[in-house]
C-alpha positions in Angstrom: 0.0 0.0 0.0 1.3 3.5 -0.9 2.3 5.6 2.1 0.0 8.5 2.9 1.4 12.0 2.1 2.4 13.9 5.1 0.6 17.3 5.4 3.9 18.9 6.5 7.3 17.4 6.0 10.6 19.1 6.7 13.8 17.6 5.3 17.2 18.5 6.8 16.3 22.1 7.5 19.3 24.2 8.3 19.8 27.9 8.8 23.1 29.6 9.4 23.6 33.2 10.5 27.2 34.6 10.3 28.5 31.1 9.9 26.7 29.7 13.0 23.9 27.1 12.6 20.9 28.2 14.6 18.9 25.3 13.2 20.8 22.3 12.0 19.7 19.3 10.0 16.1 19.2 11.4 13.6 16.8 9.8 10.1 16.1 10.8 6.8 14.7 9.6 3.4 16.0 10.5 0.3 14.0 9.4 -3.1 15.7 9.3 -4.6 16.1 12.8 -1.2 15.7 14.6 0.0 18.1 17.3 3.7 18.3 17.7 5.1 20.2 20.7 8.6 21.4 20.4 10.5 22.0 23.7 13.9 23.0 24.7 15.8 25.8 26.5 16.1 29.4 25.3 18.4 29.6 22.2 17.8 26.0 21.2 16.3 27.0 17.8 12.6 26.3 18.5 11.2 29.7 17.3 13.8 29.8 14.4 12.4 26.4 13.3 8.9 27.8 13.1 10.0 30.7 11.0 11.6 28.2 8.6 8.5 26.2 8.3 6.6 29.0 6.6 9.6 30.7 5.1 9.6 33.9 7.2 13.2 32.9 7.2 14.9 31.2 4.3 16.7 27.9 5.0 20.4 27.7 4.2 19.8 24.0 3.3 16.9 21.7 3.2 13.2 22.3 2.4 9.7 21.8 3.5 6.9 19.9 1.7 3.3 20.9 2.1 0.9 18.1 1.1 3.8 16.8 -1.0 4.7 20.1 -2.8 8.0 21.8 -2.2 7.3 25.1 -0.5 9.8 26.9 -2.7 7.2 26.5 -5.5 4.3 28.0 -3.4 3.9 31.8 -3.5 4.9 33.2 0.0 1.5 34.8 0.6 -0.3 31.5 -0.2 2.2 29.6 1.9 1.7 31.8 5.0 -2.0 31.5 4.7 -1.8 27.7 4.5 0.8 27.6 7.4 -0.5 30.2 9.8 1.7 31.5 12.6 0.6 32.9 16.0 3.5 34.7 17.6 4.4 35.0 21.3 3.1 38.6 21.5 -0.1 39.4 19.6 0.5 42.0 16.9 -2.8 43.4 15.8 -3.7 45.9 13.1 -5.3 49.2 14.3 -9.1 49.1 14.2 -11.7 46.8 15.4 -11.6 43.1 16.2 -13.8 42.4 13.2 -11.4 44.4 11.0 -8.5 42.2 12.1 -10.4 39.0 11.4 -11.4 40.1 7.9 -8.0 41.3 6.9 -6.5 38.0 5.7 -9.5 36.8 3.7 -9.7 40.2 2.0 -6.1 39.8 0.8 -7.2 36.9 -1.3 -10.4 38.5 -2.4 -12.8 36.9 0.0 -15.2 38.6 2.4 -16.2 36.9 5.6 -19.6 37.9 6.8 -21.0 38.8 10.2 -22.0 35.2 11.1 -18.5 33.9 10.3 -16.9 36.6 12.4 -19.2 35.9 15.2 -18.5 32.1 14.9 -14.7 32.7 15.1 -15.0 34.9 18.1 -17.3 32.4 19.8 -14.7 29.7 19.3 -12.0 31.7 21.1 -14.4 32.8 23.9 -14.8 36.5 22.8 -18.5 36.6 22.0 -19.7 40.2 21.2 -16.2 41.6 20.6 -16.7 42.4 16.9 -16.7 46.2 17.4 -14.2 46.4 20.2 -11.1 48.6 19.3 -8.1 46.3 19.6 -6.3 49.1 21.6 -8.6 48.3 24.5 -8.0 44.6 24.7 -6.1 42.9 27.5 -3.0 40.7 26.6 -5.0 37.5 26.8 -7.9 38.9 24.7 -5.4 40.2 22.1 -3.8 36.8 21.9 -7.2 35.1 21.3 -8.0 37.7 18.6 -4.7 36.9 17.0 -5.6 33.2 17.1 -9.0 33.8 15.6 -7.5 36.0 12.9 -5.1 33.2 11.9 -8.0 30.7 11.8 -10.0 33.0 9.6 -7.5 32.2 6.8 -8.4 28.5 7.2 -4.8 27.3 7.5 -3.7 23.7 6.8 -1.2 23.9 9.6 -1.2 26.2 12.7 2.2 27.2 14.2 2.1 28.5 17.8 5.2 30.2 19.1 5.2 30.3 22.9 1.5 31.4 22.7 1.1 32.0 26.4 4.5 33.0 27.7 3.8 36.7 27.6 0.6 36.5 29.6 -0.2 36.5 33.3 -1.3 33.2 34.9 -5.1 33.8 34.5 -4.7 34.8 30.9 -2.3 32.0 30.2 -4.8 29.4 31.5 -7.6 30.9 29.4 -5.6 31.0 26.2 -4.3 27.5 26.7 -7.8 26.2 27.3 -8.9 28.0 24.1 -6.1 26.3 22.1 -7.0 22.8 23.5 -10.7 23.3 22.6 -9.8 24.5 19.1 -7.4 21.6 18.5 -10.0 19.1 19.5 -13.1 20.7 17.9 -11.4 21.5 14.5 -8.9 18.5 14.5 -6.2 21.1 13.9 -2.7 20.1 12.7 -0.3 22.1 14.9 3.3 22.7 15.8 3.5 24.3 19.2 6.7 25.8 20.6 7.0 26.0 24.3 9.7 26.1 27.0 7.2 24.5 29.5 7.3 20.7 29.5 4.1 20.5 31.4 2.3 22.6 28.7 3.9 20.5 26.0 2.4 17.4 27.6 -1.1 19.1 27.8 -1.1 20.3 24.2 1.0 17.8 22.2 0.3 14.4 20.9 4.0 14.0 20.2 7.1 15.9 21.6 10.3 17.0 19.9 13.2 18.1 22.1 15.7 20.5 20.6 19.1 21.7 21.9 21.7 23.8 20.2 19.7 23.9 17.0 19.4 20.1 16.7 16.7 17.5 17.4 17.7 15.4 20.4 14.7 13.1 20.5 11.1 12.8 19.2 8.3 10.5 20.5 5.0 10.4 22.2 4.4 12.4 25.4 4.9 9.2 27.4 8.1 8.3 25.6 9.8 11.7 25.9 8.5 13.4 29.0 7.1 10.6 31.2 9.7 7.8 30.7 
């Protein structure tokens, strides 16, 4: 039987800056519906790996395949819609919450209506926030808007870069609960970067440990964190 095509597959990804490899020879496979948590100390290359996965940074060597297609052959705007990234600190556009959710679809000539905006906000626990100015949002609210804005683009893969590390404890818990609910209800395919092993165990189906830009080990939560 022919093997199934991986939704996201990285082959020997390497990025060097000033002759120093910040990501070195990283390969991974991500089937549809999988959630891979990437853990490791600061400076281990976790966030740099995410930026390589959707070509915010260009690999020195290696490549990524999206549903079997080399991502060098996918226009960058299309690629970043299909592989959406939610950063550590939410960066929202000036205006209302609804304006932010509609921005991505408008870039590809699609208009999402009032019901769809309301549905996205309901999914992230922000019912009735459509007309709120983003300047008035708390850190946790802003992060959930950033998550909804990325989901409005209907990405194939969701990249989450330390999505709760900039938040206080109450907001961290609410955002993490929102992510868990979305992963389960939408059967999302995700790569989650975190420095928190306990969070990795809560969010991930598999764990990849990085150190000094390299992969040290990969396996299930039980194999990697609970052995």
